[in-house]
TIZA-592040 format. One record per atom (N, C-alpha, C): z, y, x; residue number from 1; residue in one letter. Coordinates in steps of 0.02 Angstrom, whole numbers. Layout:
N
PT        Z        Y        X   seq   type
PT        Z        Y        X   NUM      a
...
END
This chain:
65
PT        Z        Y        X   seq   type
PT        0      -62       41     1      m
PT      -11        6       -2     1      m
PT       -5       65       43     1      m
PT      -48      112       26     2      p
PT      -48      167       77     2      p
PT       17      210       61     2      p
PT       34      249      127     3      k
PT       91      293      118     3      k
PT       70      358       94     3      k
PT      110      390       51     4      s
PT      100      459       28     4      s
PT      119      509       84     4      s
PT       69      555      106     5      t
PT       95      603      150     5      t
PT      105      676      113     5      t
PT      134      721      137     6      s
PT      138      788      114     6      s
PT       73      826      113     6      s
PT       31      798      163     7      n
PT      -42      827      159     7      n
PT      -89      802      112     7      n
PT      -73      742       77     8      s
PT     -127      716       29     8      s
PT     -108      757      -39     8      s
PT     -175      763      -70     9      p
PT     -164      801     -135     9      p
PT     -128      767     -190     9      p
PT      -91      794     -239    10      r
PT      -68      764     -292    10      r
PT     -104      779     -350    10      r
PT     -132      719     -380    11      f
PT     -162      719     -439    11      f
PT     -128      726     -504    11      f
PT     -145      758     -554    12      m
PT     -109      762     -621    12      m
PT     -166      738     -676    12      m
PT     -120      716     -724    13      t
PT     -167      694     -785    13      t
PT     -177      757     -828    13      t
PT     -223      752     -877    14      v
PT     -228      806     -927    14      v
PT     -164      816     -965    14      v
PT     -126      763     -981    15      g
PT      -66      775    -1019    15      g
PT       -8      815     -971    15      g
PT       -5      790     -906    16      e
PT       41      825     -866    16      e
PT       22      898     -852    16      e
PT      -44      917     -850    17      v
PT      -72      987     -839    17      v
PT      -52     1032     -901    17      v
PT      -65      999     -961    18      a
PT      -44     1033    -1031    18      a
PT       26     1042    -1036    18      a
PT       76      994    -1015    19      d
PT      150     1003    -1011    19      d
PT      166     1066     -970    19      d
PT      134     1064     -913    20      l
PT      153     1113     -857    20      l
PT      131     1181     -879    20      l
PT       73     1184     -922    21      m
PT       48     1254     -935    21      m
PT       81     1271    -1002    21      m
PT      112     1224    -1041    22      r
PT      132     1233    -1107    22      r
PT       73     1251    -1156    22      r
PT       29     1207    -1150    23      v
PT      -41     1215    -1191    23      v
PT      -52     1142    -1219    23      v
PT      -99     1133    -1256    24      s
PT     -119     1063    -1291    24      s
PT     -172     1033    -1236    24      s
PT     -173      973    -1245    25      s
PT     -224      928    -1206    25      s
PT     -298      955    -1215    25      s
PT     -313      973    -1279    26      m
PT     -372     1001    -1301    26      m
PT     -396     1065    -1263    26      m
PT     -336     1101    -1245    27      t
PT     -354     1170    -1214    27      t
PT     -365     1153    -1142    27      t
PT     -335     1096    -1112    28      v
PT     -356     1087    -1047    28      v
PT     -426     1055    -1036    28      v
PT     -442     1015    -1085    29      y
PT     -508      984    -1086    29      y
PT     -560     1046    -1095    29      y
PT     -552     1094    -1137    30      r
PT     -593     1148    -1139    30      r
PT     -600     1186    -1075    30      r
PT     -541     1189    -1039    31      l
PT     -543     1231     -976    31      l
PT     -582     1190     -928    31      l
PT     -580     1119     -936    32      i
PT     -617     1080     -882    32      i
PT     -692     1087     -892    32      i
PT     -713     1079     -973    33      k
PT     -774     1081     -986    33      k
PT     -812     1150     -961    33      k
PT     -768     1207     -971    34      a
PT     -805     1268     -952    34      a
PT     -798     1296     -886    34      a
PT     -774     1237     -845    35      g
PT     -776     1246     -765    35      g
PT     -722     1296     -746    35      g
PT     -668     1309     -782    36      d
PT     -614     1353     -761    36      d
PT     -567     1312     -721    36      d
PT     -557     1251     -736    37      i
PT     -514     1203     -682    37      i
PT     -559     1151     -667    37      i
PT     -562     1138     -602    38      r
PT     -599     1078     -569    38      r
PT     -555     1018     -582    38      r
PT     -597      957     -604    39      a
PT     -565      894     -616    39      a
PT     -621      844     -591    39      a
PT     -586      788     -575    40      a
PT     -624      721     -558    40      a
PT     -616      674     -616    40      a
PT     -672      654     -629    41      r
PT     -676      595     -686    41      r
PT     -667      531     -650    41      r
PT     -609      502     -683    42      v
PT     -592      427     -654    42      v
PT     -599      379     -722    42      v
PT     -645      345     -726    43      g
PT     -660      301     -782    43      g
PT     -671      347     -844    43      g
PT     -634      341     -896    44      k
PT     -634      384     -950    44      k
PT     -585      449     -954    44      k
PT     -553      448     -902    45      s
PT     -498      505     -903    45      s
PT     -515      556     -850    45      s
PT     -483      609     -839    46      y
PT     -479      657     -785    46      y
PT     -425      657     -743    46      y
PT     -435      681     -682    47      r
PT     -376      690     -636    47      r
PT     -391      761     -610    47      r
PT     -332      801     -606    48      i
PT     -340      874     -583    48      i
PT     -290      873     -530    48      i
PT     -313      905     -472    49      r
PT     -271      918     -417    49      r
PT     -214      970     -436    49      r
PT     -158      966     -420    50      e
PT     -105     1012     -426    50      e
PT     -127     1080     -387    50      e
PT     -151     1082     -335    51      e
PT     -166     1144     -306    51      e
PT     -216     1178     -347    51      e
PT     -266     1149     -384    52      d
PT     -318     1177     -430    52      d
PT     -284     1205     -483    52      d
PT     -229     1173     -514    53      v
PT     -196     1205     -562    53      v
PT     -156     1264     -541    53      v
PT     -124     1258     -493    54      d
PT      -91     1324     -462    54      d
PT     -135     1380     -450    54      d
PT     -204     1364     -425    55      q
PT     -247     1415     -419    55      q
PT     -267     1444     -474    55      q
PT     -282     1413     -527    56      f
PT     -299     1434     -601    56      f
PT     -247     1480     -627    56      f
PT     -187     1458     -621    57      i
PT     -137     1497     -650    57      i
PT     -131     1556     -610    57      i
PT     -134     1565     -547    58      a
PT     -120     1619     -509    58      a
PT     -185     1668     -527    58      a
PT     -235     1650     -541    59      s
PT     -295     1690     -544    59      s
PT     -298     1715     -618    59      s
PT     -249     1694     -657    60      r
PT     -245     1732     -732    60      r
PT     -184     1780     -732    60      r
PT     -146     1790     -673    61      y
PT      -97     1842     -684    61      y
PT     -122     1900     -696    61      y
PT      -92     1943     -744    62      n
PT     -105     2011     -749    62      n
PT      -59     2051     -715    62      n
PT      -85     2112     -686    63      q
PT      -48     2159     -664    63      q
PT      -26     2211     -720    63      q
PT       38     2219     -724    64      t
PT       62     2267     -779    64      t
PT       93     2324     -739    64      t
PT       85     2380     -776    65      g
PT      102     2441     -753    65      g
PT      175     2454     -729    65      g
END
């Protein structure tokens, strides 16, 4: 069994991303389809790198006055 290192990316399911962002799974699927969040197709499901989720969230922050 391969060892997990801190340098290897952590992949999340659509459900995990939805829970993290406090949105529905359908919203995450829409973001993937729109190309807003990168995802890898694994069989019939998607896997999203934690780094890509963090990047998406950071890009959506609004500067307030």
